[in-house]
C-alpha positions in Angstrom: 3.4 -56.4 27.7 1.5 -53.8 29.6 4.8 -51.5 29.6 5.2 -52.0 26.0 1.8 -51.1 25.5 2.0 -48.1 27.5 5.0 -47.0 25.8 3.3 -47.4 22.5 0.3 -45.2 23.6 2.5 -42.5 24.9 4.6 -42.5 21.7 1.6 -42.2 19.5 0.3 -39.5 21.7 3.5 -37.5 21.5 3.5 -38.0 17.7 0.0 -36.8 17.3 0.9 -33.6 19.7 3.9 -32.7 17.4 1.8 -33.1 14.2 -0.7 -31.0 15.8 1.7 -28.2 16.6 3.2 -28.1 13.1 -0.2 -27.2 11.9 0.2 -23.4 10.7 -2.5 -20.9 12.1 -4.9 -20.2 9.4 -4.1 -17.0 7.1 -6.9 -15.5 5.7 -5.2 -13.1 3.7 -3.1 -15.9 1.8 -6.4 -17.9 1.7 -8.7 -15.2 0.3 -7.6 -13.7 -3.0 -8.4 -13.2 -6.8 -6.5 -14.8 -9.4 -7.6 -12.4 -12.3 -8.2 -14.5 -15.4 -9.8 -12.0 -18.0 -11.3 -13.6 -20.8 -11.7 -17.3 -19.1 -14.9 -19.0 -19.8 -17.3 -19.4 -16.7 -19.5 -22.3 -16.5 -23.1 -21.2 -16.9 -25.1 -24.4 -17.1 -24.7 -25.6 -13.4 -28.0 -25.9 -11.5 -28.6 -23.6 -8.5 -31.5 -22.6 -6.4 -32.7 -18.8 -6.4 -34.3 -17.0 -3.5 -37.7 -18.8 -4.3 -36.4 -22.2 -4.3 -36.7 -22.6 -8.0 -33.7 -24.5 -10.1 -31.9 -21.9 -12.4 -28.7 -21.8 -14.3 -26.6 -18.7 -14.7 -27.0 -18.9 -18.5 -31.0 -18.6 -18.1 -30.6 -15.9 -15.7 -28.0 -14.0 -18.1 -30.5 -14.1 -21.1 -27.8 -13.1 -23.4 -26.9 -9.9 -21.5 -23.8 -9.3 -19.4 -23.9 -10.8 -16.0 -22.6 -9.3 -12.7 -21.8 -11.9 -10.1 -21.3 -10.8 -6.3 -19.7 -13.7 -4.4 -21.2 -13.6 -0.9 -22.2 -15.4 2.2 -25.9 -14.7 2.6 -25.6 -15.0 6.3 -22.2 -13.0 6.5 -21.7 -11.2 9.6 -19.0 -8.9 8.3 -18.5 -7.2 5.0 -21.1 -9.1 2.7 -23.9 -6.7 3.6 -21.6 -3.6 2.9 -20.6 -5.1 -0.4 -24.4 -5.7 -1.3 -25.2 -2.3 -0.1 -22.4 -0.7 -1.9 -23.2 -2.6 -5.3 -26.9 -1.6 -5.0 -25.9 2.0 -4.7 -23.5 1.7 -7.8 -26.5 0.3 -9.7 -28.8 3.1 -8.8 -26.2 5.6 -9.5 -25.8 4.8 -13.1 -28.2 4.4 -16.2 -28.1 0.6 -17.0 -30.9 -1.4 -15.3 -30.9 -4.9 -14.0 -33.2 -7.3 -16.1 -33.3 -4.7 -19.1 -29.7 -4.1 -19.6 -27.8 -6.9 -17.4 -28.5 -9.5 -14.7 -27.2 -9.1 -11.2 -26.5 -12.3 -9.1 -25.6 -12.7 -5.5 -23.9 -16.1 -5.5 -23.5 -17.8 -2.2 -20.2 -19.6 -1.6 -21.6 -21.5 1.5 -23.2 -24.8 0.5 -25.0 -24.9 3.8 -27.1 -21.8 3.2 -30.7 -22.2 1.9 -33.0 -20.3 -0.6 -34.4 -18.5 2.7 -30.9 -17.1 3.3 -30.6 -16.0 -0.3 -33.6 -13.6 0.1 -31.5 -11.6 2.6 -29.1 -10.8 -0.3 -31.8 -10.2 -2.7 -33.7 -7.8 -0.5 -30.4 -5.7 0.0 -29.6 -5.6 -3.7 -33.2 -4.9 -4.7 -35.1 -3.2 -1.8 -37.9 -1.8 -4.1 -38.4 -5.2 -5.9 -37.7 -3.4 -9.2 -36.6 -7.0 -10.6 -33.5 -8.4 -12.5 -31.9 -9.1 -9.4 -31.3 -12.9 -8.1 -29.6 -14.6 -5.2 -28.4 -18.0 -5.4 -27.5 -21.1 -3.4 -25.9 -24.2 -4.5 -23.9 -27.3 -3.8 -20.2 -27.0 -3.1 -19.2 -28.6 -6.4 -21.3 -26.2 -8.5 -20.3 -23.0 -6.6 -16.5 -24.1 -6.7 -16.6 -24.7 -10.5 -17.9 -21.2 -11.1 -15.5 -19.5 -8.4 -12.8 -21.5 -9.7 -13.1 -20.3 -13.2 -13.5 -16.9 -11.9 -10.1 -17.2 -10.0 -12.2 -16.2 -6.8 -10.4 -17.9 -3.8 -12.1 -18.4 -0.5 -11.4 -20.9 2.6 -13.3 -21.8 5.7 -12.0 -20.1 8.8 -12.7 -22.4 11.7 -11.9 -19.8 14.3 -14.6 -17.3 13.0 -16.8 -20.2 11.8 -17.3 -18.6 8.3 -15.6 -18.3 5.0 -12.7 -16.0 4.4 -13.3 -14.1 1.2 -12.8 -10.7 -0.2 -15.0 -8.0 -1.3 -15.1 -8.0 -5.2 -17.6 -8.0 -8.0 -17.0 -10.1 -11.4 -18.6 -8.7 -14.7 -19.1 -11.2 -17.4 -19.5 -10.9 -21.1 -23.0 -12.1 -22.6 -21.5 -15.5 -23.5 -20.0 -16.0 -20.0 -16.4 -14.9 -20.3 -14.8 -13.0 -17.4 -14.3 -9.2 -18.3 -13.6 -7.3 -15.1 -13.2 -7.3 -11.6 -14.4 -4.6 -9.6 -12.7 -4.6 -6.0 -13.9 -3.2 -2.8 -17.3 -2.8 -1.0 -18.4 0.0 -3.2 -17.6 0.1 -6.7 -18.2 3.5 -8.2 -21.3 3.9 -10.5 -18.9 5.0 -13.1 -16.7 2.0 -13.0 -19.7 -0.4 -12.9 -21.2 1.5 -16.0 -18.0 1.3 -17.9 -17.3 -2.3 -16.9 -20.8 -3.2 -18.3 -20.2 -1.1 -21.5 -17.1 -2.9 -22.2 -18.6 -6.3 -21.2 -21.4 -5.8 -23.6 -18.9 -5.7 -26.6 -21.0 -3.2 -28.5 -24.4 -4.7 -27.5 -24.8 -2.5 -24.5 -24.9 1.3 -24.8 -24.8 3.4 -28.0 -21.9 5.0 -30.0 -21.5 7.9 -27.3 -21.0 5.3 -24.6 -18.4 3.2 -26.7 -16.6 6.7 -27.3 -16.8 7.5 -23.7 -15.2 4.0 -22.9 -12.0 5.1 -25.1 -11.6 7.9 -22.8 -10.9 5.6 -19.9 -8.3 3.1 -18.9 -9.0 0.0 -16.8 -6.4 -1.0 -14.3 -6.8 -4.6 -13.3 -4.6 -4.2 -10.3 -7.2 -1.7 -8.5 -10.4 -2.8 -10.4 -10.8 0.9 -11.2 -11.1 3.0 -14.3 -8.8 6.0 -14.5 -9.6 9.0 -17.0 -7.1 8.4 -19.9 -7.1 12.1 -20.4 -5.9 12.6 -16.9 -3.5 9.9 -17.3 -1.8 11.5 -20.2 -1.9 14.9 -18.5 -0.2 13.3 -15.3 2.4 11.7 -17.6 3.0 14.9 -19.5 3.4 16.7 -16.1 5.9 14.3 -15.1 7.8 14.4 -18.4 7.9 18.3 -18.0 9.0 18.3 -14.6 11.9 16.0 -15.6 13.0 17.9 -18.5 12.9 21.0 -16.3 15.0 19.3 -13.6 17.5 18.1 -16.3 17.8 21.6 -17.7 18.7 23.0 -14.5 21.3 20.3 -13.6 22.7 21.1 -17.0 22.9 24.9 -16.6 24.4 24.3 -13.0 27.1 21.7 -14.3 28.2 24.3 -17.2 28.3 27.3 -14.5 30.6 25.0 -12.3 32.7 24.0 -15.3 33.0 27.7 -16.3 34.1 28.7 -12.8 36.7 25.9 -12.7 38.1 27.0 -16.2 38.3 30.6 -15.0 40.3 29.7 -11.8 42.7 27.8 -13.5 43.4 30.6 -16.3 43.7 33.0 -13.0 46.5 30.9 -11.4 48.5 30.9 -14.5 49.1 34.6 -14.3 49.2 37.3 -17.0 50.7 36.6 -20.3 54.1 38.5 -20.9 
């Protein structure tokens, strides 16, 4: 019996070791991504806590204006601080103001963080205390509901002891639908301004801003706006270059054809 028990114990240990060996290493690049879903309705009525510990909802913070959401870890040791600094610089560099024209939220993805942790993000986004800026924490369920609707994918990295996530900012319409994702640690003021204008759907910016928006094209793969005039000019330039190349090739082909024809006539001799 003892031998049988020992064999059973060794077998279980070996199987456990094999199962552990088959576990693939954590892939942060596969786990952290954005599945872009423009037009998706984002739940706005979940209850979060702001940097002062007050119970709030995204709907109340938006107040019928476009909403900018920056998914972060408030205690992040890597890129979150740079993302918040870059977003703050983009906000400062354009004319729309948080609170007056739109609402700006740093939404913590780590449910273990506290309102005190959220104050770190609020301070980076609004160092002068101008207002209209909020930093939230919430339960895992409420956070995942919002992030799932946004298509924002993140996962716990056991080796680093923090969440793997990418630097990106979501811009929502006043009724809570995803309008744009702006990628990178530092969106340009122009990209943020145009994204807010588009998300406002005529409620933000005057006629001149709407006309300006027509002059730019948003590329969802890069999360950037490109000048439509420059894009058309580049396309015209490429088309012109291709046409010239085709003309040169045609002339060269005709020249070679004439040479071959002349050579054949020369070999035939003179007519009698």
